C-alpha positions in Angstrom: -48.7 -26.9 -3.8 -45.8 -26.5 -1.3 -42.5 -25.4 -2.5 -39.5 -27.7 -2.3 -36.9 -26.0 -0.4 -33.7 -25.8 -2.3 -30.2 -26.3 -0.8 -27.8 -23.4 -0.6 -25.3 -23.5 -3.4 -21.9 -25.2 -2.6 -19.3 -22.6 -2.0 -16.9 -22.0 -4.6 -13.7 -23.8 -4.1 -10.7 -22.2 -2.5 -8.7 -21.7 -5.8 -11.6 -19.9 -7.2 -12.0 -17.6 -4.4 -8.4 -16.9 -4.4 -8.3 -15.7 -8.1 -8.9 -11.8 -7.1 -6.4 -11.9 -4.2 -3.7 -13.5 -6.6 -4.7 -11.2 -9.2 -4.0 -8.1 -7.1 -1.0 -9.5 -5.8 0.2 -10.0 -9.3 -0.5 -6.4 -10.3 1.6 -5.5 -7.0 4.5 -7.6 -8.0 4.5 -6.3 -11.6 4.6 -2.6 -10.4 7.5 -3.3 -7.9 9.1 -5.2 -10.5 9.0 -2.3 -13.0 10.2 0.1 -10.2 13.1 -2.0 -9.5 14.2 -2.3 -12.9 13.8 1.4 -13.9 15.8 3.4 -11.2 13.9 6.5 -10.0 17.2 8.0 -8.8 18.0 8.7 -12.3 16.0 11.9 -13.9 13.7 11.2 -16.7 12.4 8.0 -16.1 9.2 9.1 -13.8 7.3 12.6 -13.9 8.1 14.8 -11.0 5.9 15.2 -8.1 3.3 18.0 -9.1 3.2 19.2 -5.5 7.0 19.5 -5.3 7.4 21.2 -8.5 4.7 23.6 -7.5 5.6 24.4 -3.9 9.2 23.0 -3.6 7.9 21.1 -0.6 7.9 17.2 -0.2 4.3 15.8 0.0 3.9 12.4 1.9 4.5 10.5 -1.0 7.7 12.1 -2.2 10.3 9.4 -2.0 7.9 6.6 -2.5 9.2 5.4 -5.7 12.8 5.5 -4.6 11.7 3.8 -1.3 10.1 0.9 -3.6 13.2 0.6 -5.6 15.2 0.3 -2.2 12.7 -2.3 -0.9 13.0 -4.5 -4.3 16.9 -4.3 -4.0 16.8 -5.3 -0.4 18.2 -1.9 1.1 15.7 -1.4 4.0 17.8 1.4 5.3 17.6 3.3 2.1 13.9 2.7 1.7 13.3 4.1 5.2 15.4 7.2 4.3 13.6 7.7 1.3 10.0 7.5 2.7 9.6 6.0 6.1 5.8 6.2 5.8 5.9 4.3 2.3 7.7 1.5 3.8 5.3 1.1 6.8 2.3 1.3 4.2 4.1 -1.5 2.3 4.3 -3.5 5.3 0.7 -2.8 6.3 -0.4 -3.6 2.8 1.5 -7.0 2.8 -0.1 -8.0 6.4 -3.7 -7.0 5.0 -3.2 -8.9 1.8 -2.3 -12.2 3.7 -5.3 -11.7 6.1 -7.5 -11.0 2.8 -6.0 -14.4 1.2 -6.5 -16.4 4.1 -10.2 -15.0 4.6 -11.0 -15.8 1.1 -9.4 -19.3 1.4 -11.5 -20.1 4.3 -14.7 -18.7 2.7 -15.0 -15.7 5.3 -16.3 -12.3 4.7 -13.4 -10.2 3.5 -14.0 -7.3 5.7 -15.3 -7.9 9.2 -16.7 -5.1 11.0 -14.3 -4.9 13.4 -11.7 -3.9 10.6 -13.5 -1.0 9.5 -11.8 2.2 10.2 -14.0 4.9 11.7 -14.2 8.4 10.3 -12.1 9.5 13.3 -9.4 7.0 12.5 -9.3 8.2 8.9 -8.9 11.8 10.1 -6.2 10.8 12.6 -4.4 9.0 9.6 -4.7 12.1 7.5 -3.6 14.2 10.4 -0.4 12.1 10.8 0.4 12.4 7.0 0.0 16.2 7.2 2.3 16.2 10.3 4.8 14.0 8.5 4.9 16.3 5.4 5.3 19.4 7.8 8.0 17.9 9.6 10.0 16.7 6.8 10.1 20.1 5.4 11.5 21.7 8.3 15.2 21.9 9.1 15.0 19.6 12.2 13.1 16.9 10.0 15.7 16.7 7.3 16.4 13.3 8.0 12.9 12.5 6.9 13.3 14.0 3.5 14.1 12.0 0.4 
């Protein structure tokens, strides 16, 4: 007996496909809301960076909470002073989230092949973070220190 071909299941509605991106956005918004309400500039609210505590040097993330606090309060200059790389990361993540949500709403694959980073690109990003860390700990890079 020949089998009857079954039609492909209907794609999920856009609202259902957007549940995960919206949940991710809610989590990030909650984290930023917490940091915006608990000032990291006052000691005792957050743990000290272990790398800074052990070495006395700033890591690439040092000042990230202070920059998030400044972003929440609309102080872009202060945020860039505290950690310019983190602010760039916030912007990149925001753009990637918008692209993710748009692709989910349209029912397209979330990560097209052309968006994937090659190993060389990951090494380059890591190298840039190392250079940023070294420069912000040298006298001529004091403007990059938090």
